[in-house]
C-alpha positions in Angstrom: 154.5 142.1 45.8 150.9 140.4 45.6 152.3 136.8 46.0 154.2 138.0 49.2 150.9 139.6 50.5 148.5 136.6 50.2 151.4 134.2 52.0 151.3 136.6 54.8 147.4 136.7 54.4 147.5 132.9 54.2 149.9 132.7 57.4 147.2 134.8 59.5 144.3 132.8 58.3 145.8 129.4 59.4 147.0 130.9 62.7 143.4 132.3 63.4 141.7 129.2 62.4 144.2 127.1 64.3 143.4 129.3 67.7 139.7 129.1 67.0 140.2 125.0 66.4 141.9 125.0 69.8 139.5 127.1 71.5 136.7 125.0 70.1 138.4 121.7 70.9 138.7 123.1 74.9 135.0 124.0 75.0 133.7 120.5 73.8 136.4 119.1 76.3 135.2 121.2 79.3 132.4 120.1 81.6 128.9 120.1 80.3 128.0 122.7 83.1 130.9 125.2 82.7 130.1 125.4 79.1 126.6 126.4 79.6 126.5 128.0 83.1 127.2 131.8 83.2 129.6 132.7 86.0 128.8 132.4 90.0 128.3 136.4 90.1 125.6 136.0 87.2 123.8 133.0 88.8 123.4 134.8 91.6 122.3 138.2 90.3 119.7 135.7 87.9 118.3 134.3 91.1 117.7 137.6 92.8 116.1 139.0 89.7 113.8 136.0 89.2 113.0 135.9 92.9 111.9 139.6 92.1 110.2 138.9 89.1 108.1 136.0 90.5 106.9 138.0 93.9 106.0 141.2 91.5 103.7 138.7 89.4 102.2 136.9 92.7 101.9 140.1 94.4 99.4 141.2 91.9 97.1 138.1 92.4 95.3 136.5 95.2 96.9 132.7 93.6 99.2 131.6 96.1 99.7 127.8 95.5 102.6 125.8 94.3 102.7 122.2 93.4 104.2 119.5 96.0 106.2 116.4 94.9 103.9 114.3 97.1 100.7 113.5 94.8 98.4 113.0 97.7 99.4 116.5 99.3 98.8 117.7 95.9 100.0 121.5 96.7 101.4 124.0 99.8 101.6 127.6 99.2 104.6 129.5 97.4 108.0 129.6 99.4 108.6 132.8 101.1 105.6 134.7 99.4 104.0 137.8 100.8 100.8 138.2 99.1 97.1 139.2 99.6 94.7 136.4 99.7 90.6 137.2 100.6 91.5 140.4 101.7 94.2 139.8 104.3 98.1 139.7 104.0 99.4 136.1 103.6 103.2 135.6 104.6 104.2 132.1 103.8 107.4 130.5 105.3 110.1 128.6 103.4 107.9 125.5 103.7 104.8 127.2 101.8 103.2 127.3 104.9 101.2 130.3 106.4 103.5 130.3 109.3 106.9 131.7 110.9 110.2 130.1 110.2 110.3 127.3 112.6 113.3 124.8 113.6 113.4 121.3 112.1 114.2 119.1 113.6 112.4 120.2 116.9 115.1 121.7 119.4 115.4 119.8 122.7 113.2 120.9 125.1 110.8 122.7 123.4 106.8 122.2 123.4 105.4 121.9 119.8 101.5 121.8 118.9 101.3 120.8 115.4 98.0 122.6 114.2 96.8 120.5 111.1 93.6 121.2 108.7 92.8 123.1 105.6 91.5 126.6 105.3 90.1 126.8 108.6 93.7 126.3 109.9 94.9 128.2 107.2 92.9 131.0 108.5 91.4 132.2 105.4 89.9 135.6 106.1 91.8 136.3 109.2 95.3 137.7 109.8 97.6 135.2 110.9 97.8 136.5 114.5 94.2 135.9 115.2 94.3 132.2 114.3 92.9 129.6 116.8 96.5 128.3 117.0 98.2 131.8 117.7 95.7 132.5 120.0 96.3 129.3 121.7 100.1 129.7 121.6 99.9 133.0 123.6 97.4 131.6 126.1 99.8 128.4 126.7 102.7 130.7 127.4 100.8 133.3 129.7 99.2 130.5 131.8 101.9 127.9 132.4 103.3 127.8 135.7 107.2 127.4 136.4 108.0 126.5 133.1 110.8 128.2 131.0 111.1 126.1 127.9 109.7 127.6 124.3 105.9 126.6 123.3 104.9 127.0 119.7 101.9 126.2 118.1 102.2 125.8 114.0 99.8 126.1 111.5 100.2 123.1 108.9 97.1 124.3 106.9 96.3 124.5 103.6 93.0 125.5 101.9 91.0 123.0 100.3 93.3 120.2 101.6 91.2 117.0 102.7 92.0 114.3 105.0 94.2 112.3 103.0 96.2 115.2 102.0 96.4 116.5 105.6 97.2 112.8 107.1 100.2 112.5 104.4 101.5 115.7 105.1 101.8 115.2 108.8 102.9 111.5 108.7 105.6 111.7 106.5 107.4 114.4 108.5 106.6 113.4 112.2 110.2 112.0 112.8 111.5 115.4 112.0 108.5 117.6 113.6 108.2 115.8 116.5 104.8 117.8 117.7 103.9 116.9 121.4 100.4 117.2 120.3 98.6 117.2 117.0 95.2 119.1 116.9 93.8 118.0 113.4 90.8 120.4 112.4 88.9 118.5 110.0 85.1 120.0 108.0 82.7 118.2 105.8 84.5 119.6 102.6 87.4 117.0 103.7 85.3 114.3 101.6 86.2 115.9 98.5 88.9 115.7 96.2 92.0 118.0 97.1 92.8 120.4 94.0 96.3 120.2 92.3 97.9 123.3 90.7 98.1 124.8 86.9 99.9 127.9 85.9 100.8 131.0 87.9 99.5 129.1 91.0 96.0 128.7 90.5 94.0 125.6 91.6 93.2 123.0 89.0 90.5 121.3 87.7 92.0 117.8 88.6 93.1 116.0 91.8 96.8 115.0 91.9 95.8 111.7 93.9 93.2 111.0 91.3 94.5 111.5 87.8 92.7 108.7 86.7 89.7 110.3 87.1 90.6 113.2 85.2 88.5 116.2 85.9 85.8 114.1 87.3 85.9 115.4 91.1 84.1 114.7 94.0 82.4 117.9 95.0 79.9 118.9 97.8 79.0 122.3 96.3 77.4 122.3 92.9 76.8 124.8 90.4 73.9 125.9 88.2 74.0 129.1 86.1 76.1 130.9 88.6 74.7 129.6 91.8 75.8 127.0 94.1 74.5 124.1 96.0 75.4 121.7 98.4 74.7 117.9 97.7 74.1 115.1 100.0 77.9 113.4 100.3 78.0 115.1 104.1 75.2 112.7 105.3 76.2 109.5 104.3 73.1 108.3 102.6 74.3 106.4 99.8 76.9 103.8 99.1 79.5 106.3 97.4 79.3 108.6 100.2 79.8 106.1 102.7 82.9 104.6 100.7 84.5 108.1 101.1 83.5 108.3 104.6 85.1 105.1 105.4 88.3 105.9 103.7 88.7 108.9 105.9 88.0 107.0 108.9 90.5 105.1 108.0 93.1 107.6 107.4 92.2 109.6 110.7 92.6 106.3 112.6 96.2 105.5 111.1 97.2 109.0 111.7 96.3 108.8 115.1 98.2 105.7 115.7 101.2 106.9 114.0 100.9 110.1 115.9 100.9 108.3 119.2 103.6 105.7 118.4 105.9 108.7 118.0 105.0 110.0 121.5 102.7 112.8 120.9 99.2 113.2 121.7 96.2 113.3 119.0 93.3 115.4 119.0 90.5 115.2 116.3 88.5 118.9 116.0 85.2 118.0 114.0 83.8 120.8 112.0 80.5 119.5 110.5 77.7 122.1 109.5 75.2 119.6 108.1 75.3 117.6 111.5 78.4 116.0 113.5 76.1 112.8 114.1 76.8 111.5 110.5 80.8 112.3 111.3 80.6 110.8 114.6 79.0 107.4 113.1 80.8 107.2 110.0 84.1 109.3 110.5 85.5 109.1 114.3 84.0 106.2 115.2 87.5 104.2 114.8 89.4 107.1 117.3 89.0 106.8 121.3 86.7 109.3 122.7 89.5 111.3 124.2 90.8 111.7 120.5 87.7 113.4 119.5 86.0 116.9 120.3 83.0 118.5 117.9 82.2 121.9 117.7 78.8 123.0 118.6 76.5 124.2 115.5 76.3 127.5 117.5 79.9 128.5 116.1 79.4 126.6 112.8 76.0 128.1 112.1 75.9 131.9 113.5 76.6 134.6 111.2 78.5 136.5 113.9 81.1 134.1 113.7 81.6 134.6 110.0 84.2 136.2 107.9 80.9 137.7 105.9 77.7 136.6 104.8 79.1 135.2 101.8 82.0 133.4 103.5 81.4 131.0 106.4 84.9 130.6 107.3 85.6 131.7 111.2 86.2 135.1 111.7 88.9 136.4 114.7 85.7 135.9 117.3 85.1 132.4 116.4 89.1 131.5 116.3 89.4 133.1 119.9 86.5 131.0 121.2 87.5 127.9 119.6 91.1 128.6 120.9 90.1 129.2 124.2 88.0 125.9 124.4 91.5 124.0 123.4 93.1 125.5 126.3 90.5 124.2 128.4 90.4 120.8 126.8 94.4 120.2 127.1 94.2 120.8 130.6 91.2 118.2 131.1 92.7 115.9 129.2 96.4 116.7 130.3 97.3 116.4 126.2 100.9 118.6 127.2 101.7 116.6 130.6 105.0 118.5 130.6 103.0 121.7 131.5 101.5 122.9 134.5 98.6 125.1 133.0 96.6 127.4 135.5 92.7 127.4 135.8 91.1 129.5 133.5 87.3 129.8 134.1 86.9 131.4 130.4 88.1 128.1 129.2 86.2 125.9 131.5 83.1 128.0 130.4 83.9 127.5 126.6 84.6 124.1 127.1 81.1 123.3 128.2 79.4 125.6 125.6 81.5 124.7 122.8 82.7 121.1 123.3 80.6 119.2 125.6 77.3 120.6 123.5 79.1 119.8 120.3 79.2 116.1 122.0 75.7 116.2 122.7 74.7 117.2 119.0 76.8 114.4 117.7 74.9 111.7 119.7 74.6 109.0 117.5 70.9 108.3 118.8 70.0 111.5 116.4 71.6 110.5 113.1 69.9 112.3 110.3 67.1 110.3 108.6 66.3 111.0 104.9 63.1 113.3 105.8 65.4 115.6 107.7 67.2 116.6 104.8 65.1 116.7 102.5 62.9 113.7 102.4 60.5 113.0 99.3 62.6 116.1 97.6 65.2 113.5 96.7 63.7 112.4 93.5 63.9 108.7 92.1 63.8 110.5 88.4 66.1 113.2 87.1 66.5 114.7 83.6 68.9 116.8 82.0 69.5 119.6 81.6 68.8 120.4 85.4 66.8 123.3 85.6 66.1 124.2 89.6 69.4 124.6 91.6 67.6 122.1 94.0 68.1 119.4 91.6 72.0 119.7 91.7 72.1 117.9 94.9 71.9 114.8 93.4 75.3 115.0 91.6 78.0 113.2 93.4 81.0 113.5 90.9 81.7 114.6 87.4 78.6 115.3 85.7 77.4 118.9 84.9 74.3 120.3 84.8 73.9 119.4 81.0 74.6 115.7 81.5 77.7 115.8 80.2 80.9 114.1 81.8 84.4 112.8 81.0 86.1 110.0 82.9 83.5 109.5 85.6 80.3 110.6 87.0 78.0 109.3 89.8 74.6 110.6 90.7 72.3 110.0 93.7 68.7 108.7 93.7 66.0 107.8 95.8 65.1 104.1 95.3 61.4 104.2 97.2 59.8 100.8 95.7 61.7 100.9 92.2 63.0 97.3 90.9 64.4 98.6 87.7 66.7 101.5 86.1 66.5 103.2 82.9 68.8 105.5 81.3 68.7 107.6 78.1 71.3 109.3 76.8 72.9 110.7 73.4 76.2 109.9 71.8 78.5 112.8 71.3 78.7 112.0 67.5 82.2 112.8 67.4 84.4 110.6 64.8 87.7 111.6 67.0 86.3 109.8 70.2 88.4 106.9 70.8 87.1 103.4 71.2 85.6 102.0 74.3 82.6 101.5 76.2 81.0 103.2 79.3 80.6 101.1 82.0 77.2 101.6 84.0 76.9 100.8 88.0 73.9 100.9 90.3 76.5 101.2 93.6 78.8 98.3 93.4 77.3 96.1 90.6 77.8 96.7 87.2 74.8 96.5 85.2 75.8 97.5 81.2 77.7 99.0 79.0 77.1 101.8 76.2 79.7 102.3 72.9 81.5 105.4 73.2 81.8 106.0 69.3 78.3 106.4 68.0 75.5 109.0 66.5 72.3 109.7 68.1 70.4 108.3 71.4 70.7 105.2 73.3 68.7 103.7 76.0 69.7 101.2 78.6 67.3 99.3 81.0 68.2 96.7 84.0 66.8 95.4 86.6 68.0 96.2 89.9 70.2 93.7 91.8 68.4 91.7 94.3 71.1 93.1 97.0 70.2 96.6 96.5 66.6 96.4 97.1 67.1 96.9 100.8 68.8 100.1 100.2 66.9 103.5 100.3 69.6 105.6 98.0 71.3 104.3 94.9 74.6 105.6 93.2 74.3 105.5 89.5 77.7 105.5 88.1 79.4 105.9 84.8 82.9 104.8 84.1 84.6 105.5 80.4 87.4 104.3 78.8 88.0 107.4 76.7 87.0 111.0 76.2 87.7 113.9 73.7 88.3 117.7 74.9 85.2 120.3 74.9 84.7 123.8 74.2 85.3 126.4 75.6 88.6 125.9 76.4 89.3 122.6 75.5 89.9 121.6 79.3 86.4 120.2 79.8 86.7 116.6 79.1 83.3 114.8 77.7 82.8 111.1 76.7 78.7 110.9 76.9 75.7 113.0 77.6 73.1 111.7 79.7 69.4 113.0 79.3 67.7 111.4 82.1 67.9 108.8 84.8 64.9 106.8 86.0 64.6 104.4 89.0 61.0 102.7 88.5 
């Protein structure tokens, strides 16, 4: 009896083993996708739950950004996001833009205006319907005679984009977007690096277009003890600033050429609170006069047109005034020749008040002098750590108020009659800092190097090259081969610490 039972059990086990072996072989022979993918119904449900979870997380924060695969662009908004940012509801379309959905390519017969820019175009601090493009669209529709086709003004703006990001984003989709007019709004902080994105849609501390500099970024606003102070980049006094202006000027000229080669018109709307004369001389000089307009300081510097005392972005009243001016500009320069636009006395008045006054303020003969922006307060000697907030204006890129920097740093000093440079610093004394050197430059000239590894203090002394003795201001620049992580979060990169720099 026991023998028969064992034989029966053996036959059952053999059958089960054979069945499982066959199933395993079928599984291995099946396509990889079918092995690991849940049924289609589960996939669809999972996508719904995933989007729901993302929306719940994103709705609890004002961080709304997503990476873009083009490193020059860096980031756009999170697609199809509805959230609150800077106190206003933000609705992003499937492209991650604060704009309604629109058709690509452009439908035949439509008139399309592309509003390109940064946070002013994005509309930080105002409702979506209050932005200058939205106001302009309504006025164009209402005041166009005998025209039945669709007119749309689309906002292609992302906060903290710079000129390179804006130009790349538009230029690489011109054939699809097909605008009839591009209104390109630029602001003085477009000379800065444009941030990337890190976890949960937060702005990163690096620029995707300049990863070789790691967290050493060009920033106009510098910080000391929780307070902020603008540096001198917008005034184009020094080699570093002029170099950035030149790169942006080339970008604007290339973009304008690309836009007009596509059959559209291009208008650069310049917002330069520090003085548009520097922008006219160094930024827009490669554009034709009919491709540029300057916003008057009456709009830029008056607090009645700010979102708040602490936020100088335009409020709804400023957007309306600038949109009205743009209507007058479009009509005067025939920037949309397919439209027969009605005369509008208010637009003519704003054209005079904002654009004509802005052009007069941008007169090349009134370019700012060093005296008009601080004069003798621009030092030829600076010590670290910085103790006064105003001293932060000397920092151009990469260096904090303690004198530490990672991959790259630059600061600005007045040369006066100096013929020599002395720099003092201290090694980090960290054995985990890899081999290499910190190269030291005055403007474009290399003056020497300091080893990264070491302990204690160091000094570098060098004569200033003769070619620099005619310049009023010099950039002292530092470029390190390596770095280590620093506290508190191991995201700060450090290679050296400077204690003082002196032109003498």
